[in-house]
C-alpha positions in Angstrom: -0.3 0.5 0.1 1.4 3.6 -1.3 1.4 6.5 0.8 -1.6 8.5 -0.9 -3.6 4.3 -0.4 -2.9 4.2 3.5 -4.0 7.8 3.4 -7.5 7.0 2.3 -7.6 3.8 3.6 -7.3 6.0 7.1 -10.0 8.5 6.1 -12.4 5.7 5.1 -12.0 4.3 8.3 -12.3 7.8 10.2 -15.7 8.0 8.2 -16.6 4.5 9.0 -16.0 5.5 12.7 -17.6 8.9 13.1 -21.1 7.3 11.6 -20.4 4.6 14.4 -20.0 7.3 16.7 -22.6 9.5 15.7 -25.0 5.8 16.0 -26.2 6.4 12.9 -26.1 3.0 12.0 -24.6 -1.0 13.1 -21.2 -1.6 11.5 -23.1 -4.4 9.2 -25.9 -1.9 7.5 -22.6 0.9 6.7 -21.5 0.3 2.9 -18.7 0.9 1.6 -17.3 4.1 1.8 -16.6 5.3 -1.1 -14.1 8.8 -2.0 -14.3 10.7 -5.4 -11.7 13.3 -6.4 -13.2 16.7 -7.2 -12.8 18.1 -10.0 -12.8 21.1 -8.5 -9.9 22.1 -6.6 -12.3 24.3 -4.1 -14.1 21.4 -3.0 -11.1 19.7 -1.6 -8.8 16.6 -2.0 -11.6 14.1 -1.7 -15.7 14.3 -1.3 -18.2 11.3 0.2 -21.5 10.8 -0.7 -21.8 8.4 2.8 -24.6 10.8 3.9 -27.0 10.3 0.7 -26.4 6.5 1.7 -27.3 6.3 5.2 -30.0 8.6 4.8 -32.9 5.3 3.9 -30.6 3.5 6.9 -30.6 6.8 9.3 -34.4 7.9 8.4 -32.6 11.6 8.2 -32.1 14.0 5.8 -28.6 13.7 4.2 -27.3 17.2 5.0 -28.2 16.6 8.6 -26.6 12.8 8.6 -23.4 14.7 7.2 -23.5 17.7 10.6 -23.4 14.3 12.4 -20.6 12.3 10.5 -18.6 15.9 10.7 -19.0 16.4 14.1 -17.7 12.6 14.9 -14.6 12.7 12.7 -11.5 13.2 14.0 -9.3 15.5 11.9 -5.8 14.6 13.3 -6.1 11.0 12.9 -7.5 11.3 9.2 -4.6 14.0 8.7 -7.3 16.5 7.5 -7.1 19.7 7.4 -10.6 21.2 7.2 -14.0 19.5 6.4 -17.4 21.1 4.3 -20.5 20.0 3.7 -22.2 21.2 0.0 -24.8 20.5 -1.8 -27.5 17.7 -0.3 -25.1 16.3 1.9 -21.6 15.7 0.4 -18.6 15.8 2.8 -15.1 17.7 1.4 -12.4 16.6 3.1 -9.0 19.0 2.5 -6.3 16.8 3.9 -3.1 18.5 5.4 -0.5 17.8 2.4 2.4 16.8 4.2 1.9 13.2 3.8 2.8 14.0 0.1 6.4 14.8 0.6 6.5 10.7 1.7 5.4 9.8 -2.0 8.5 11.6 -3.1 11.3 9.2 -1.6 8.4 6.3 -2.3 8.5 6.7 -5.6 12.3 6.9 -6.0 12.5 3.8 -4.3 9.8 1.7 -5.9 11.1 2.4 -9.4 9.7 1.3 -12.2 7.2 -0.8 -9.8 5.9 2.3 -9.3 2.0 2.5 -9.5 1.3 -1.2 -9.0 -1.5 -2.6 -7.1 -3.1 -5.6 -5.6 -6.4 -4.9 -7.0 -6.2 -8.5 -9.1 -5.1 -10.9 -5.8 -3.8 -13.2 -8.8 -7.0 -13.3 -10.3 -7.1 -15.4 -13.8 -8.0 -13.7 -16.7 -7.5 -14.4 -19.8 -8.0 -11.6 -23.2 -8.6 -13.0 -26.6 -8.1 -10.1 -28.8 -7.4 -9.0 -32.2 -8.2 -12.7 -33.8 -8.1 -11.9 -37.3 -8.3 -14.5 -40.3 -4.5 -15.2 -41.3 -5.5 -14.5 -45.0 -4.2 -10.9 -45.0 -3.2 -7.7 -43.7 -4.4 -6.8 -40.5 -6.6 -3.5 -41.2 -7.3 -0.1 -38.6 -9.8 -2.1 -36.8 -7.6 -4.8 -35.8 -4.9 -2.1 -35.0 -7.5 -0.4 -32.4 -8.2 -3.7 -30.8 -4.8 -4.9 -30.5 -3.9 -1.3 -28.9 -6.8 -1.1 -26.5 -6.0 -5.0 -25.7 -2.4 -5.1 -25.2 -2.9 -1.7 -22.9 -6.1 -3.6 -21.1 -3.3 -6.5 -20.8 -0.5 -4.3 -19.4 -2.9 -2.6 -16.7 -4.5 -5.9 -15.8 -1.0 -6.9 -15.1 0.1 -4.1 -13.2 -3.1 -4.5 -10.6 -2.3 -7.7 -9.9 -4.2 -10.2 -12.4 -2.7 -12.5 -13.6 -3.1 -12.3 -17.3 -2.6 -14.6 -20.5 -3.1 -12.8 -23.9 -4.4 -15.1 -26.4 -4.7 -15.3 -30.2 -7.5 -17.7 -31.8 -6.6 -18.4 -35.2 -9.3 -19.2 -37.4 -7.9 -21.6 -39.3 -11.0 -24.5 -39.9 -13.0 -22.6 -42.4 -13.5 -21.6 -46.1 -10.8 -18.6 -45.9 -7.7 -21.2 -45.0 -9.4 -23.3 -48.0 -9.7 -20.3 -50.2 -6.0 -19.6 -49.2 -4.7 -22.5 -50.5 -6.1 -22.9 -53.8 -5.3 -19.3 -54.7 -1.8 -20.0 -53.6 -2.2 -23.1 -56.0 -3.2 -21.5 -58.5 -0.8 -19.2 -58.3 2.2 -21.5 -58.1 1.0 -23.3 -61.2 0.8 -19.8 -62.9 4.2 -19.2 -62.2 4.7 -22.8 -63.8 3.9 -21.1 -67.3 0.6 -23.5 -66.4 -2.7 -23.0 -67.2 -4.9 -22.7 -63.7 -7.9 -21.0 -63.0 -7.9 -18.9 -59.3 -10.8 -20.0 -57.1 -13.8 -18.0 -57.2 -13.4 -16.8 -53.7 -10.1 -16.6 -54.3 -7.4 -14.7 -53.0 -5.8 -11.7 -55.4 -3.5 -10.0 -53.1 0.4 -9.3 -54.1 1.2 -11.4 -51.2 -0.3 -14.6 -52.7 1.7 -13.7 -56.1 4.6 -13.9 -54.2 4.3 -17.0 -52.4 3.3 -18.9 -55.6 6.7 -17.9 -57.3 8.8 -18.9 -54.1 7.1 -22.1 -54.5 7.9 -22.3 -57.8 11.4 -21.0 -57.4 12.2 -23.3 -54.7 10.3 -26.6 -55.6 10.5 -26.7 -59.6 7.2 -28.4 -60.4 7.4 -30.9 -57.8 3.9 -30.2 -56.4 2.5 -30.7 -60.4 2.7 -34.1 -60.1 2.0 -35.0 -56.7 -1.3 -36.4 -55.2 -3.9 -33.8 -55.1 -4.9 -34.0 -51.3 -0.9 -34.0 -50.4 -0.1 -30.6 -52.7 -3.7 -29.3 -50.8 -2.3 -29.7 -47.3 1.4 -28.6 -48.3 -0.5 -25.5 -49.6 -2.9 -24.9 -47.0 0.0 -25.2 -43.8 2.8 -23.3 -45.7 -0.3 -20.5 -46.8 -1.5 -20.3 -43.2 2.5 -20.5 -41.8 3.6 -17.7 -44.2 0.2 -15.6 -43.3 1.0 -16.3 -39.5 4.7 -15.1 -39.7 3.5 -11.9 -41.4 0.8 -11.5 -38.7 3.1 -12.1 -36.1 5.7 -9.1 -37.5 3.4 -6.6 -37.9 2.0 -6.8 -34.1 5.6 -7.5 -32.9 6.3 -4.2 -34.3 3.2 -2.7 -33.0 4.7 -3.9 -29.2 2.0 -6.5 -29.4 2.8 -10.2 -28.4 0.6 -12.7 -27.0 1.4 -15.6 -24.9 -1.0 -18.1 -26.7 -1.9 -18.7 -30.5 -4.8 -21.2 -30.4 -5.8 -22.8 -33.1 -9.5 -23.9 -33.8 -8.4 -27.0 -36.1 -7.4 -28.3 -32.6 -11.0 -28.0 -31.4 -11.8 -30.6 -33.7 -8.5 -32.5 -33.6 -8.7 -33.2 -29.7 -12.6 -34.0 -29.9 -13.0 -30.4 -27.9 -16.1 -30.3 -30.8 -17.2 -33.1 -29.9 -17.3 -33.1 -26.2 -19.1 -30.3 -25.7 -21.9 -31.0 -27.7 -22.8 -33.8 -26.0 -22.6 -31.9 -22.6 -25.5 -29.7 -23.9 -27.0 -32.6 -24.8 -26.8 -34.5 -21.6 -27.8 -31.1 -19.9 -31.0 -31.2 -21.7 -29.9 -27.8 -23.6 -30.4 -28.7 -27.0 -33.1 -30.0 -29.4 -34.0 -31.2 -32.8 -35.9 -29.8 -35.6 -36.1 -29.9 -39.2 -32.8 -32.3 -39.0 -30.9 -29.9 -37.2 -29.3 -29.9 -34.2 -30.4 -26.5 -32.0 -29.1 -24.9 -28.9 -32.0 -23.4 -26.7 -30.2 -20.4 -26.1 -33.6 -18.4 -25.4 -33.6 -20.0 -22.0 -30.6 -17.8 -21.3 -31.6 -14.4 -22.7 -30.7 -14.8 -26.3 -33.4 -13.7 -28.7 -33.9 -16.9 -30.7 -32.7 -20.4 -30.6 -29.3 -21.2 -32.8 -28.5 -24.0 -34.9 -25.2 -25.6 -33.8 -25.3 -28.6 -36.1 -26.8 -28.4 -40.0 -29.3 -30.4 -41.5 -26.0 -31.7 -43.6 -24.2 -32.5 -40.4 -21.6 -29.7 -41.0 -21.3 -27.5 -37.9 -22.5 -23.2 -37.8 -19.9 -20.8 -36.8 -21.3 -21.2 -33.3 -20.3 -24.3 -32.6 -16.4 -24.5 -32.3 -16.5 -21.1 -30.2 -19.0 -22.5 -27.1 -16.2 -25.4 -27.7 -13.5 -22.9 -27.8 -15.0 -20.6 -24.4 -15.7 -24.0 -23.1 -12.1 -25.2 -22.8 -10.9 -22.0 -21.9 -13.3 -22.1 -18.8 -11.7 -25.5 -18.1 -8.3 -24.4 -18.3 -9.1 -22.3 -15.0 -9.9 -18.5 -16.1 -12.0 -17.3 -13.5 -12.5 -14.0 -16.0 -12.4 -14.0 -19.6 -12.2 -11.2 -22.0 -13.5 -11.1 -25.6 -12.4 -7.7 -27.8 -14.3 -8.1 -30.7 -15.3 -5.7 -33.8 -18.6 -4.0 -34.1 -20.4 -6.7 -36.2 -20.0 -9.0 -33.8 -22.2 -7.1 -31.3 -25.5 -9.4 -31.7 -23.2 -12.3 -31.0 -22.5 -11.9 -27.2 -26.2 -12.9 -25.9 -25.6 -16.2 -27.5 -22.1 -16.6 -26.5 -23.3 -15.7 -23.0 -25.9 -18.5 -23.3 -23.8 -21.0 -23.8 -21.5 -20.1 -20.6 -24.6 -20.0 -18.5 -26.2 -23.7 -19.9 -22.6 -25.2 -19.3 -22.7 -24.1 -15.5 -20.8 -21.7 -15.6 -21.6 -17.5 -14.4 -22.6 -15.3 -17.8 -20.6 -12.7 -15.6 -17.4 -14.6 -16.2 -17.5 -13.4 -20.2 -16.7 -9.5 -20.6 -16.8 -8.3 -24.4 -15.3 -5.0 -25.6 -16.6 -3.9 -28.5 -14.1 -1.9 -30.6 -16.0 0.7 -33.0 -14.4 1.9 -36.2 -11.7 4.2 -36.9 -12.1 6.9 -39.3 -8.9 8.1 -40.7 -8.8 11.8 -42.0 -5.4 13.0 -43.6 -6.0 17.9 -44.6 -8.8 17.7 -43.4 -10.6 14.8 -45.2 -11.3 11.4 -44.9 -8.8 8.9 -46.4 -10.4 5.8 -48.0 -8.2 4.1 -49.4 -4.3 3.6 -49.5 -2.7 5.6 -52.1 -0.2 2.9 -52.5 -2.0 -0.1 -52.8 -5.7 1.5 -53.9 -6.7 -0.8 -50.9 -7.7 -0.6 -46.9 -5.0 1.2 -45.1 -3.2 -1.3 -43.0 -1.5 -1.2 -39.7 1.7 -1.8 -41.4 1.2 1.0 -43.9 -0.2 3.4 -41.0 3.0 2.3 -38.3 5.0 3.9 -41.0 3.5 6.7 -41.5 2.7 8.3 -38.4 4.7 5.5 -36.2 3.7 3.3 -33.2 3.8 5.6 -30.4 0.7 8.1 -31.9 -1.3 4.9 -33.1 -1.0 3.1 -29.5 -2.0 6.3 -27.9 -4.3 7.4 -30.4 -6.1 3.9 -30.5 -6.6 3.6 -26.7 -7.2 7.8 -26.2 -11.2 7.0 -26.1 -13.5 4.2 -24.9 -13.4 1.6 -27.6 -17.4 1.7 -27.9 -16.8 4.6 -29.5 -16.0 5.5 -33.0 -12.5 7.1 -33.7 -11.3 9.7 -36.1 -7.8 9.5 -36.7 -6.1 12.6 -37.6 -2.8 11.6 -39.3 -1.7 15.1 -39.6 -1.9 15.4 -36.1 -0.5 12.4 -35.5 2.7 13.7 -36.5 2.7 17.1 -35.5 5.0 18.4 -33.3 3.0 20.6 -31.2 0.8 20.8 -28.2 -2.0 20.0 -29.7 -0.8 16.4 -30.5 -1.3 14.7 -27.1 1.1 12.3 -27.5 3.7 14.8 -28.3 2.6 16.7 -25.6 2.7 14.1 -23.0 6.3 12.6 -24.3 7.6 16.3 -24.1 6.7 16.2 -20.2 9.1 13.1 -20.2 11.7 14.8 -22.2 11.6 18.0 -20.4 12.5 16.5 -16.8 15.0 14.5 -18.1 16.6 17.6 -19.9 16.1 19.4 -16.2 17.8 16.4 -14.6 21.0 16.5 -16.8 21.1 19.8 -16.3 21.1 19.6 -12.1 24.0 16.8 -12.3 26.0 19.7 -15.0 25.9 22.0 -12.0 26.7 19.1 -9.0 23.2 18.9 -8.0 21.6 15.7 -7.0 18.2 14.1 -6.5 20.0 11.2 -4.0 21.0 11.5 -0.7 20.2 13.5 2.4 17.3 15.9 1.1 14.8 18.8 2.8 11.6 17.8 1.5 10.1 20.3 3.5 11.3 22.7 1.4 8.5 21.8 -1.1 5.3 23.1 -0.1 4.0 25.7 -3.0 0.7 24.9 -4.2 1.9 23.7 -8.2 4.5 21.4 -6.2 1.5 19.9 -4.3 -0.7 20.0 -7.2 2.3 17.8 -8.8 2.8 15.4 -6.2 -1.0 14.6 -5.9 -1.3 13.7 -8.9 1.9 11.3 -8.9 0.1 9.9 -5.8 -3.0 9.1 -8.4 -1.0 6.0 -10.3 -1.6 3.7 -8.4 -5.8 4.5 -8.3 -6.1 5.1 -12.1 -4.0 1.9 -12.7 -6.8 0.2 -9.9 -10.3 1.9 -11.6 -8.9 1.0 -15.0 -8.4 -2.4 -14.5 -11.9 -3.1 -12.6 -13.7 -1.2 -15.2 -11.7 -2.5 -18.0 -11.2 0.9 -19.3 -7.7 1.4 -20.5 -8.2 5.6 -21.9 -8.7 5.9 -17.8 -4.7 6.0 -18.3 -4.0 7.7 -21.4 -6.4 10.3 -19.5 -4.1 10.0 -16.7 -0.8 10.3 -18.5 -2.4 13.6 -20.2 -3.2 15.3 -16.9 0.4 14.5 -15.4 1.9 16.1 -18.1 -0.6 19.0 -18.0 0.2 19.7 -14.0 4.2 19.0 -14.8 3.9 21.7 -17.8 2.2 23.8 -15.6 4.7 23.8 -12.7 7.8 24.2 -14.9 6.0 27.4 -16.4 5.5 28.6 -12.9 8.4 27.8 -10.3 12.3 28.0 -11.2 13.2 24.3 -10.8 17.0 25.3 -10.8 18.3 27.9 -8.8 22.0 27.7 -8.5 21.7 30.2 -5.1 19.6 27.7 -3.5 20.8 24.5 -4.0 18.5 22.8 -1.1 15.2 24.1 -3.0 17.2 22.8 -6.2 17.9 19.3 -4.6 14.2 18.8 -2.9 12.1 19.7 -6.6 14.9 17.7 -8.8 13.7 14.9 -6.2 10.4 16.3 -6.9 10.5 15.8 -11.1 12.6 12.8 -11.1 9.5 11.3 -9.4 6.8 13.0 -12.0 9.2 11.5 -14.5 9.2 7.9 -13.0 5.8 8.0 -12.7 5.5 9.6 -16.6 7.5 6.7 -17.9 5.7 3.7 -16.0 2.5 5.5 -17.1 3.7 5.4 -21.0 4.7 1.7 -20.5 1.4 0.7 -19.8 0.2 2.6 -23.0 2.6 1.0 -25.1 3.9 4.2 -25.8 8.0 4.9 -25.6 9.3 7.8 -22.8 12.1 9.9 -24.8 14.8 11.9 -22.9 15.4 14.0 -25.9 13.3 15.9 -28.1 
């Protein structure tokens, strides 16, 4: 527990004790004490709505309850300077900020560990994201999903969850069949032989390249091969080449998966058959019109769903149920799926399946990723100038860089549409949020270098009581908010909470820098105290940017 968390815990306990001392409620009746940070600084450091929460129990007006709580609070014990009652009964606490000074050595000592919390308490969580078909390049929706998913995993790990990143490879459907037959056609054509492209074939340049590579390395070996042998080779070859490309693009984007899970393996290991038998044994299926149906309406879905068609083939839902069953059997307590907006209607049937298998539907959380609109020179970019097709993750990385993409994609709630301004993303101005935040980090590094040149250090015996101005305290308060921001972002699965925090911390640093002189050769003690302060900000900012997957440059 860090300094700020200790103070918050003390304040919560003090509020609880005041409620008991005033005789407003029995201990078991007291709701959880919620502390909020008021947006307006005039309203203090923390506020609680405890008086409103107790109105029904105490059978009194919230304002009267607030008066009684305030009368029974021990200010000294709770590090409180002043208490005010506002509006219908909010209680605002102005804290004695001397406790904030303890943050500086705590952050310097914790280093890259600062911001870590034990909110998750080791809970096993699996996040499955991106999971694009391995038949082409990743588009901007995938890129946003990758940024949001990876940032979410970083936050969950920082908050003490045992997180596993997983990519589900759709390698059992028609897309892979079409990939194999497309490569086969291009291989024959590269040898000067006639072979028509399949009706739903892939016509991209990469498939032509695969065919040419095979012709160059294997000659006409596969022309004379058995049809099935040739097909299986091209299928495996195409899948590997496409997956290698996906892994390279995602790796360069800073996204790495712990598990790459093959859909085909669900069939090979009998897991699809097994889950069907389980649902049948539980009485969750019925036969109609020669097909096997799942009673999903019993669990809130708008209609029952077909699992096995009348021709004996499976619907898309069947292997998906088997996959989620397998996830839960692997011991994950919470499943997170990050899906594109076109999958929104799929959520009720998936939750229904989880319930039918005997699990709690709350164990599955689906985060929807909305569309990305690309803009350049004030106009919407519909197609890549180079390829004439949709802009890919790789192209945008080359155009604006990883840092801008990672920050912009995680900047807004993922269920809202995102307008991505390419000109803004590369501009070196305060209007560009990623530049603004990174510049704050570089600015601190520059101050630390200047301090070194002057023979000043933040190490050793430092009089931190010299840190007392309003701007300094504002900066320290903001530094102290990181653990809470991490916990909130993890509990609510809101990565943009951390991006917002990074921007707020940078803004507070810039405001402090413009108002105060950090280095003063005539006042060595104060300069060293301020160096320790800005070093704690640098560590906090670096740790925050790392969560988003953005670099923290020392020079800009």
